[in-house]
Backbone as JSON, one array per atom type, in Angstrom:
{
  "sequence": "XXXXXXXXXXXXXXXXXXXXXXXXXXXXXXXXXXXXXXXXXXXXXXXXXXXXXXXXXXXXXXXX",
  "N": [[184.1, 57.9, 152.81], [181.97, 58.87, 151.44], [181.45, 61.15, 152.86], [183.73, 62.86, 152.32], [183.26, 63.2, 149.62], [180.87, 64.69, 149.72], [181.75, 67.08, 151.26], [183.65, 67.95, 149.43], [181.94, 68.71, 147.39], [179.9, 70.56, 148.48], [181.27, 72.49, 149.83], [182.65, 74.46, 148.21], [180.46, 75.26, 147.04], [179.25, 76.74, 148.95], [180.9, 78.73, 149.27], [180.41, 80.19, 146.84], [177.71, 80.93, 147.22], [178.04, 82.52, 149.25], [179.58, 84.66, 148.06], [177.96, 85.47, 145.93], [175.78, 86.52, 147.44], [177.37, 88.73, 148.76], [177.76, 90.4, 146.51], [175.19, 90.7, 145.66], [174.58, 92.69, 147.47], [176.32, 94.68, 146.96], [178.83, 94.71, 148.29], [182.26, 94.57, 149.15], [183.86, 93.49, 151.05], [182.99, 91.67, 154.12], [183.44, 92.22, 156.47], [185.6, 93.77, 159.02], [187.11, 92.4, 160.7], [189.39, 90.5, 160.32], [191.61, 91.92, 158.79], [192.33, 92.46, 155.34], [191.58, 90.12, 154.4], [188.69, 89.89, 153.61], [186.87, 89.77, 155.69], [185.43, 87.88, 158.53], [183.52, 86.27, 157.55], [184.23, 85.54, 154.96], [186.27, 83.69, 155.62], [184.87, 81.71, 156.8], [182.89, 80.64, 154.92], [182.47, 78.45, 153.55], [181.47, 76.68, 155.38], [178.92, 77.5, 155.45], [176.8, 76.05, 153.85], [177.95, 73.45, 153.95], [178.28, 72.48, 156.55], [175.68, 72.11, 157.57], [174.72, 70.08, 155.71], [176.52, 67.94, 156.12], [175.78, 67.31, 158.71], [173.13, 66.59, 158.35], [173.72, 64.15, 156.83], [174.87, 62.51, 158.73], [172.88, 62.53, 160.58], [170.59, 61.29, 159.25], [172.02, 58.99, 158.64], [172.3, 57.78, 161.08], [169.66, 57.05, 161.59], [168.59, 55.33, 159.68]],
  "CA": [[184.5, 58.34, 151.41], [180.92, 59.67, 150.99], [181.42, 62.53, 153.5], [184.68, 63.72, 151.65], [182.75, 63.64, 148.46], [179.91, 65.87, 150.1], [182.45, 68.14, 151.49], [184.34, 68.57, 148.25], [180.91, 69.41, 146.37], [179.27, 71.71, 149.11], [182.24, 73.49, 150.39], [182.88, 75.41, 147.08], [179.15, 75.86, 146.92], [179.01, 77.65, 150.31], [181.71, 80.04, 148.87], [179.88, 80.81, 145.87], [176.61, 81.31, 147.74], [178.34, 83.84, 149.98], [180.12, 85.63, 147.17], [176.91, 86.08, 145.25], [175.22, 87.32, 148.7], [178.03, 89.86, 148.87], [177.56, 90.92, 145.35], [173.83, 91.38, 145.58], [174.53, 93.88, 148.41], [177.27, 95.63, 146.5], [179.83, 94.76, 149.49], [183.44, 93.79, 148.69], [184.35, 92.82, 152.42], [181.87, 91.34, 154.92], [183.64, 92.81, 157.88], [187.18, 94.15, 158.91], [187.77, 91.63, 161.86], [190.68, 90.03, 159.66], [191.92, 92.64, 157.71], [192.87, 91.99, 154.06], [190.92, 88.77, 154.17], [187.48, 89.95, 153.25], [186.07, 89.53, 156.65], [185.3, 86.83, 158.99], [182.36, 85.53, 156.72], [185.23, 84.75, 153.99], [186.91, 82.72, 156.22], [183.74, 80.62, 157.19], [181.75, 80.52, 153.87], [182.3, 76.98, 153.03], [180.38, 76.05, 156.4], [177.44, 77.96, 155.28], [176.26, 74.9, 153.36], [178.64, 72.36, 154.09], [178.0, 71.91, 157.7], [174.36, 71.46, 157.43], [174.7, 68.83, 154.93], [177.21, 66.71, 156.72], [175.12, 67.07, 159.9], [171.93, 65.68, 157.73], [174.1, 63.13, 156.65], [175.11, 61.68, 159.81], [171.54, 62.3, 161.23], [170.04, 60.1, 158.35], [172.66, 57.55, 158.63], [171.78, 57.23, 162.34], [168.13, 56.73, 161.58], [168.59, 54.42, 158.79]],
  "C": [[183.21, 59.07, 150.92], [180.98, 61.21, 151.49], [182.34, 63.27, 152.82], [184.03, 64.02, 150.24], [181.62, 64.69, 148.72], [180.75, 67.0, 150.47], [182.99, 68.65, 150.17], [183.05, 69.3, 147.26], [180.27, 70.65, 147.14], [180.12, 72.7, 149.72], [182.29, 74.55, 149.4], [181.59, 75.95, 146.94], [178.76, 76.88, 147.88], [179.57, 79.02, 149.8], [181.07, 80.63, 147.7], [178.48, 81.46, 146.19], [176.84, 82.82, 148.57], [179.02, 84.94, 149.09], [178.83, 86.17, 146.35], [175.94, 87.03, 146.31], [175.84, 88.71, 148.82], [177.82, 90.89, 147.59], [176.2, 91.58, 145.09], [173.6, 92.6, 146.48], [175.55, 94.82, 148.03], [178.36, 95.84, 147.61], [181.11, 94.01, 149.0], [184.0, 92.96, 149.83], [183.2, 92.6, 153.35], [182.36, 91.95, 156.27], [185.18, 93.08, 157.93], [187.57, 93.39, 160.22], [189.05, 90.85, 161.51], [190.94, 90.83, 158.67], [192.74, 92.19, 156.4], [192.41, 90.58, 153.64], [189.4, 88.81, 153.72], [186.48, 89.89, 154.34], [185.93, 87.89, 157.28], [184.27, 85.79, 158.29], [183.25, 84.75, 155.45], [185.91, 83.61, 154.23], [186.07, 81.29, 156.38], [182.88, 80.22, 156.16], [181.62, 79.33, 153.58], [181.59, 76.35, 154.12], [179.17, 76.36, 156.15], [176.38, 76.86, 154.76], [176.74, 73.67, 153.54], [178.35, 71.58, 155.54], [176.62, 71.43, 158.11], [174.12, 69.97, 156.56], [175.37, 67.67, 155.4], [176.3, 66.38, 157.95], [173.81, 66.19, 159.58], [172.32, 64.36, 157.54], [174.1, 62.03, 157.66], [173.95, 61.55, 160.66], [170.7, 61.14, 160.4], [170.73, 59.0, 158.49], [172.45, 56.9, 159.97], [170.48, 56.54, 162.16], [167.79, 55.61, 160.7], [169.73, 53.4, 158.74]]
}
């Protein structure tokens, strides 16, 4: 249940971080690998923050 909560909090946060990064560089699409979808980074933006948080959760869970 805690993993689900962490994903639901940090996945949208990854999207917001990626969107802010693109705005700061004045770029609308991060690439053209997937035309019409804003690039591959827009497809994977939730993993930017979510994957490391889940990894740390399982790492710390194993230690304690």
